[in-house]
C-alpha positions in Angstrom: 80.1 93.4 141.4 83.7 94.6 140.7 84.7 97.3 143.1 86.0 99.6 140.6 84.7 103.0 139.3 83.9 102.9 135.6 84.9 106.2 134.7 87.9 107.1 136.6 89.0 103.3 137.8 89.1 104.2 141.5 89.5 100.7 143.4 89.9 99.6 147.1 93.2 100.4 149.0 94.6 98.1 151.5 96.5 99.0 154.5 96.4 98.3 158.3 94.3 99.9 161.1 96.9 100.9 163.7 95.2 100.9 167.3 96.3 103.2 170.3 98.5 100.2 171.4 100.2 100.4 168.0 98.5 97.1 167.1 98.1 96.3 163.3 95.1 94.9 161.8 94.8 94.6 158.0 91.6 96.8 156.8 90.3 97.7 153.4 89.1 101.3 152.2 86.7 100.7 149.5 85.4 103.6 147.3 81.9 104.7 147.4 80.3 103.3 144.2 76.7 103.9 142.8 74.7 102.0 140.3 73.8 105.0 137.7 71.8 104.7 134.7 73.4 107.1 131.7 73.0 107.5 128.4 76.2 107.1 126.5 76.3 107.4 122.7 72.5 107.0 122.3 72.4 103.7 124.5 71.1 103.4 128.3 73.7 101.7 130.3 74.2 101.0 134.1 77.7 101.9 135.4 79.4 101.7 138.7 80.4 105.4 139.4 82.2 107.0 142.3 80.3 109.8 143.9 83.2 112.1 143.2 82.6 111.5 139.3 78.9 111.8 139.9 79.7 115.0 141.7 82.3 116.5 139.5 79.8 116.2 136.2 81.8 113.5 134.5 78.4 111.4 134.3 74.9 112.7 133.8 72.3 110.6 135.8 69.4 109.6 133.3 66.0 111.0 134.7 63.1 108.7 134.5 60.0 110.6 133.6 56.7 108.7 134.9 54.4 108.0 132.1 51.1 110.0 132.6 47.8 107.9 133.9 44.5 108.4 132.4 43.4 109.7 135.8 45.8 112.1 136.3 45.1 113.5 132.8 41.9 115.0 134.0 
């Protein structure tokens, strides 16, 4: 899985963690990605979307409606 958002292109950032004694250790900040089923131009697709894009409404989640069973119809 690539660690980039399919909507905004947000990707990991690299830098150094700096301790109190000023020791530098390499680290990575990764975006908060979710696999979301969405409908684009009539087709259902699974996209990697960051939570900021999901919250801002750039992508609509496709809601799954369960099928009615005969026992529940009574």
